[in-house]
N, C-alpha and C positions, 0 to 999 in steps of 0.2 A: 376158302369157298365162301362166297357172299350169299346170304339168304335173301330171296326176293320178297318174302312175306314181311320183312321189317326194313323199309327203305330208310336210308340215312336222313338225318336232319339237314335240310338245305339252308345254308346261311350265306349272306353276301359280305364281302370284305373289300371295301373301296372299289366297288364295281365288279369285282371278281366273285363268281359264285363257287362256294366250296361245300363239300359234303362233310358233315361232322358225324362220325359214327362211333358211339361208345364201344369199348372193348369188353369182352367176356360178360361179367355179371354187373356191369355199370349201366346207369341210366342217366339221361339228361332231363332235368325237371325245371319247369317254369313255376316259381313260387306264386301262390295267390296272395294278394295283399289282404290282410285281415284288419278291419277297422278296430280302433281302440275301444274296449268295452268300458262303459261308465254306468254303473248300476247304483241308483240311489245317491248320485252326486259324489261317489267315491271313485277316484281314479287309481287304478291298479298300477304300481310301479313296474317297469320293464323286468326287473329281477323276478317278480312273482308270476310273470307270464311265460311259464315254461310248458304250456300246453302244446300238443302236437300241431304242426303246421300242415297246411294243405298245398297241393301242387298238382300240375298236370304233367304227365310223362310226355316228353317231346320225342325222344328216341330211346331205344333200348338195345343193349348188346345181344349177342347171339347165345349167351349162356356160358356156364362153367364147363370145363373139360375135366372129367374124372379120370382116375387111374385106368388105364386100358384104352383111353382115347374116346370114350363115349361122351357126348355132349348133352348136358342137362339144360333144357330151355328155361328161360325166365318165366315167372308167374305173372309179371306185369308186361304191358305192351303200350306202345304209343297211343295216346288218347285217354289212358286211365287216369282218374283223379285219385290221388293217394294221400295218406297221412304219414308224416315222418317227424322225427324229433327236431326240436328247435335248432340244435347245433349239428344236425346231420349234414353230410356232404361237403363238397368244396365249392365255394362260389367262384364263378368265372363270368367274364363279360365278353359277349360276342356281338359285334356290330352295334354296340351301344346298349344292348339289353343284358340284364343279369339272369343267369341260370345257375343251377346246381348240378354237379356231377356227383353221384353217390352210388354205392353198392346196393344191390337189391335187398340185402339183409338189413339195411337201414330203414326200409319201408315197414311201417307198422301195420298198415291196412290199405286195402283198395276200397274206395267208396263206390258201391253199386247203385246205379240210378235205374228207376223204372219200376 
């Protein structure tokens, strides 16, 4: 059963349009590019930059299925800006753009605006 409240992520492949829909508790994330921080003329090496990364949820699965068949919906939804660990998720490339597929439990926080 497909939920209408969470449309799939629409992507083109060589002229063809495909719907990419993450399964269960997985989400597709577009990572935000973070500028290198340089404070007081000191450049921090990449190894020391293990702070959380930001990204926007592009698509979300329908949730996990518990014993007995009840579905638990995800806490994140398409459009949410999230924080996640630097090494979280699996990198994928769709139509020349890079995205991450990760489980919801890899999300550290949702950034609320407003």
